N, C-alpha and C positions, 0 to 999 in steps of 0.2 A: 475471448476469455477476458475477465477483468485482471489486469496486471497491476500489482501494488509493489512498489519498491521497498526495501527494508528501511529506507530513509524516509519513507512516509510513516512507517510504523514507529521509528524512534526519532523523534523530533526535539529539537532543542526550543525551549519556550521559558515563560515565566509562570509560576504557581498562581493560584492553587489548583485549577482545574483545567484540563484540556478541552473539555466540551464547553464548560462555562467561561473560561477566561481566554484560552489561546484561540478557540473557534470564533467566538465574537470579535477578538482582536483582528483575527485574519479576514472576517467577514467586512469589518470597517476598512481594511485595506483594500480588499477587493471592490467594494463600492466606489471608493475614491479611483480607483484604476479604471472602472467602468464609466465613471462619469468623464474622467479626462479622455477615454477612447471616443465618446460621443460629443467631444467638444462642450461639456456643460459644467465642468469643474469651475470656470472662471465666473459663471453665471449664478453660482448657488449663493444665497442670502441666508438662509438658515437651514437648520438640521433637526430632525426628530428621529428617535430610535425607539422602536416597540419590541418587547420581550414577551414571549408567549411560553405557556408551559412550565417546563421545569426550569427554564431559563429565568422565569419570573419568580417561581416559588422558592428558589435557592440562589437567585443571582446576585443579591446583595452580600450574602455569606461567602459567595464563590468569587467576588470581586468582579462581576461582570460588567458593572458600571465603570470600574476603573479600566478594564480592558477596552471597553467602546471609546471612552475618552482617549485613551492612549493611541488607540488605533486611528481614530479620526485625526489625532494631533500628528499623525505620520511616524510615530515611533515603531520601531522593529523590536519585536519580543526576543529575537536572538541576540540584539546588539545593545539595547538601551542598558545603562548601568541601573542595575537594580536598586542601588541606594539613591537613585534619582527619582524613582516611581512616585514616591510619596509627595515629593517636592512638586512635580509636573502636575499630577491631580490636584493637589492643594491650590496650585495657582489658577488652575481652570475654575475650580469651585469659587475661590474668593474674587476673581476678576469677572467671572461668568462669561469668560472668552476663551477660545481655543484657537491655535494656530492650525487651521484646517489643512491638513497635508504638508504641514511645516511651511506653508506659503502665505494663507490668507486668514487674517483675524476676522472670526465670526463670532457673533453674541451666541453663548451656549450656557443655559442654565440647567446642570445635571438633574435637578429636582423636577423640571417641567419638561425637558427635552428628552429624557430617558424614562420611559413609560413601562411599566411592569403589568402585564395582563395575565390573569389566572387562567384564561382560555388557552387550551390546546389547540394547536393547528393539526390537521388531519394526517400530513405526511410525516412529522417527527415530533417528538416530544420537546425537542430544543429548536424552536422556531423563532426568528427575529425578522424585523422588517426596517430597513434603512430609508428614510425619506429626506429628500432633498428639496426645498422650496426655492425656485428660481426667480430672477429678476422680473420675468414676465407675470408671477403668480402661479405659473404652472408647478405641479408636484411630479417629481420623478422619484420612483421608489422600486426596490428590489427586495425579494424575500429569499433568505438564506436559512439553512439548517445546519447546525452544528451536531454531527452525528457521531462524535467521539473520537478521541486521540488527536483533535486539532484539524480533522477533516471537515470542510466546509462544501456543502453542495446546494444546488438548486432543485426544486421539485421534479423537474424533468429527469427521469432515470437515466435516459440516454446521455443528456448533458452531464448529470451526476457522475456517471463513470468516466466521461471524458475528463472531469476535474480531477480524478485521481490518476489518470495515466493517458498522456497525450503522445505516446511514443508507440513504436510497433511493438507487436506481440513478442513476448519472451521467447528465446529458443527452447526453454523448457517450461511451457505454460503449466501453471499449478492452480487448480481450484480446491482440490481436497487432498487429504493424507495419502490416498491411493494413487493420485497423479504423481506426488512427490517420490513415493517407493518406486513407482514404475520407472522414472527417470534415473533413480539411483541404481536399480537393477541393470536397466538397459545399458548404462555406461559404466557400471562398476565403479560409482563414485560415492563419497559421503554426502550427506545432505548440505554441508557447508559448501562443498564443491560445485554442487547443482546451483545453489543459490548464487554462488559468485558468478557462475556462467550468465545468468539472467542479469545481474547487475551491469555485468561487462556490455550488455546492449544498450546501456544508458549512459556509461561513464568508463574512462580509462582506469586501469589499475592504480594509477597515481591519484586520481580524483577519488576513487573509492576508499583507498588508504588515508587519505587526507580527511574525508567526512568521518571515517570511523575514529580517526585519531580524535577529532573535535568532539565527537559523541562521548568517547571514554574519558577524554580530558575534562569535560563538562561533569560527567558522573563523579570522578575522582574528586574534583575541586568541590562539588556539592556534599559528598560524604565528609570531606575534610572540614568544611564551613559548618556543617551541622554538628560535628564532634567537638567543635572549638567555640560553639556559641551557646551562653546560657541565657536564662530569663524566661519571661512569658510570652507566649505567642499572641499575635494580635487577634482582634475580633470579638473579645468580651466574654469568653468562656473561662478565661485566666488559666489556660492549660499550660503547665510548666514543661518546659523543655526537659527531657531526660537523657538524650543521648551524651550530653557534655558530662554528666556524672558518671554515666556508665563507661564512657571513654577513660576519664580520668582514673577510675578504679581499675581498668584492664591496662592501660599504658603505664601507669607509674611515673618514674622519672625518667624515661628513656628520652634521649636528645633527637631533635629533628627540627627543621625549620621551613620545609615546603611540604605539599601534598605528596610529592614524589619521595623525598627522603622519609616522610612519615610512613608511607607505605612499605618501604624498604625496611624500616624499623620493625614494623609489625611483622613482616614476614621472617625477620631473623629471630623473632621472640618465640620462645618455646611456649605453645598455647596448651595449657592443660585441658583434658577432656571436658571438665564442667565448665570452661569458659568458651567453648566453640559456639554454643547457642547463644552466649552473651555478646560475642562479637556479631554475629549475624544479625541479632536483634539490633545491636548498636548501630551497625552500618544502614539497616533499613529505616530506622527511627530517625537517623540524622537526616536522610534524603527527605523524608516527608515532613519534618519540622522544618526545613528550608522551604519546602514547597508551600506550606501553611503561611509562611511569612512572605509570600510574593518573591521568593528567590528563584534562581534559575535552575531548572532541572531538565531531564531528558524524559519526554512522554514515552513510556514503556509498558504497555501501549498508551497509558493515559498519564496524566499528572497525578491523580488520586492513587494510582497504583506504581508510581515512579521508583519506589524503594526496592522493589522484590528483585527485579533484574541486576542491578548493581550491587546488592547485598549478596547474591548468590555467585556472582562472579568474583567479588572479594573473597567469599568463602573459598572458592577454588585456588585463588592466587596465594591466599594466607595460609590455608589448611591444607589442600590437596596437592599443589604444585608450586613450590617456592622457586622453581626456575621458569615459571610461566612468563611469556612475553607477549608482543603485540600480536603474533601470529595466533596465539591461544584466544586472545580478547577478540580478534577479528573473526575467528570461527564462532565463537559463542554469540556475538551479535548477529551474525549471518543466520545461524540457525533459529535465535530467538526471533527475529524480524520475520522470517518465513512462517513460522508456527503462529505468530500473531496474525499475519495476512490471512491464514487459513480460517481462523475464527472470525476475522471481520467479514470475509466473503461468505462464510456460510452461516453466520449468526450476527453478532453485534460487538462492538467494544465500548458500547455507550451504556453508562449505569441508568441513564433516563429512559433507556429501552430495555434494558435486561437486569437492573439490579447490580449490586457489586460482584456477582458471579462473572459479569462482562468485563470488569476491570481487574480486581485481585485475582480472580480465577484465571482469566486469560493470561496476565502476568505471570502467575506461578506456572502455568502450563509452558509458557515460553522458556522461563528460566529452567524448568525441569528437563525439557528437551535439549537445551543447549549444554546444560551441565552433563547430562548423558553422553553426548558426543565426545566432550573433552575428556570424560572417564574411560573412553573406549568402547562405547556402546555402538551397536550396530544401527542402521537406519529403521530397522523394526523397532529396537529398544528405545530409540529416540523418540518415537511417535507413542510408545507404551507409555513412556514417562510423562508425556504431554497429556495423555488421556487420564492417567491416574491423577495427577494434579487438578485437573479440571473435574473430574468425577467428584472429588471431595470438597468441591466449592459449588456444586449445583445447588441452586436456590438461595444463594446468599443475597441478602437484601441490601438496599442502599438507604440508610435512614440516619443521615448526618444530623447531629445535634446542633440546632441554631442554623442550619444550612451551612455550617462550616466544613472544610475538609480536615478535620481534627479528630473528633470522637464519633465513631470508632475507627475512622479511616486510617490514622497514622499507625496504631498497632496491628491493624489488619495486613499492613505491609510486611511486618516481622512475621505474623503468622503464615503469610503466603509464601515468604522465603523458605521458612522451615519446612513447609509442606512440599515445596519444590525439591529441596536437597533429599527429603525422605522418598519422594516419588522416583527420583533418579536412582537411588539406591535400591528400591524395590524392582525397577525396570531392569537393572543391570543383574539382578539374580533371577529374572524370570526369563521363561522360554516363550518368545512372542507367539508361537504356535498355539500356546494354550490360553492366549489372552482372550477373555470373554467379551470385551467391549472395545471395538476398534476406534480410533480417535475420530473418524468421520461420524460415527454414531453418537458420540459425547457431544460433538459440535451440534448436530441436529437436536439432540435432547436439551442442550443448554438453550438453543432458540425456542423450542417449544415451551420450556419453562418460563423463559422470559416473557412470551405471549401470555402465558397463563397467570403470570405474577400480578398481584393487585398493584394498581397504579401508585397507591401510597406508599409502596416499598422501592420506588423507582426514583430516587433522588428528588423527592419532592418535600421531605421533611415533615410529611403528614402521618407517618405511622412509625412503629417500631421504637427503637431508642429516641428518636427525634420527639415523640409525644410521651413516651414513658419516663423521661428525664426531664425534671423541671430546670429551666435555666437559672433559677435562682438557687438550686443545690449545686451548680457547678463551680 
């Protein structure tokens, strides 16, 4: 059975897209590693990169070319200072040279060495081929597929699964919601406790907590940055950042000086009923404005949907439970990650394969489930919440204007967060015995909908808002 860690579902990376930015970045790193393993790295004289399908059609708007250059230059998306990215890319473009793997200076012209082909490869909509020309004149190439959420695989399905998990099977193997409920009932444990057991097969408790702290710290820093940055987003659409003004109107003159003291200040503030939705929207918008500007975010499960889970988690901490601590954050992320993995195993988390239902829809389901457990829901109610959230995202298309992860993507995170909260409340008031649609059925339905969806609505910018709104009007 395919085993996916929650740390595969919640990755730290650079925006704006997990499939179009983080995936190609990781593929470039992987290509370098494979050249080193075959003792070919030192023999490379030049490089070419070919992008296919959705990676080609919306690649430049999603900074795919930036990601390729940064990956080939040996930069790490988790560690590279985000304020250095533009400088690194500009230097490669101007000098037509990159420091391959941070070791060897190679000639590289991004205009002629990164090629965008409209052709779709059969295996997946996000295909790419890295090609190295050696001293002997031979060419060594590998083809990779960015399948959403920063996951990169090769065409062989057997190898693809090995890329996701090269460890022993989890003690509580889970492919579907029914598997998850089985383990919960058998052991009389909550969903978060079952997921934690699986993670312990890979890491110690100290390592798990360390990684979860890193994820939460990144989320909080991202929200804080978005709430305190004004101006226009890059890319040419002239989209004005809105989280800054929303935050100023909500926070007023209350004092703070760090993300942590800022959070404590908000939690001590009496939030009026009409302000609750504004705070949730502010949190979601802030994350995705950072994402759109090549900032550091947590894929949850993708970059384009990175704002939903932190916004709902902040809702819990700011509105529902002012005494919430790391243990609550831990449970939330464990549940969210597991629900995301169920959708990945049974359907897709790639907008290029399933439209935005695969990104915002999945993230909303993840957040709804996690919130439900923290609010005291049973495992059955947790799955009902995930089902409700996805049910009301079915068929959602991905039609980014200008190929940028901005319109309608940023606002959709706000809507996904609100739907997640609503789904949790509905699930908590429901008797799961009377639920008409089980989670596994909505996962299957989402995949069938994805397969039926016209390709122009799958992150190609060839349909919907992407062609219905002229760039000159933006």
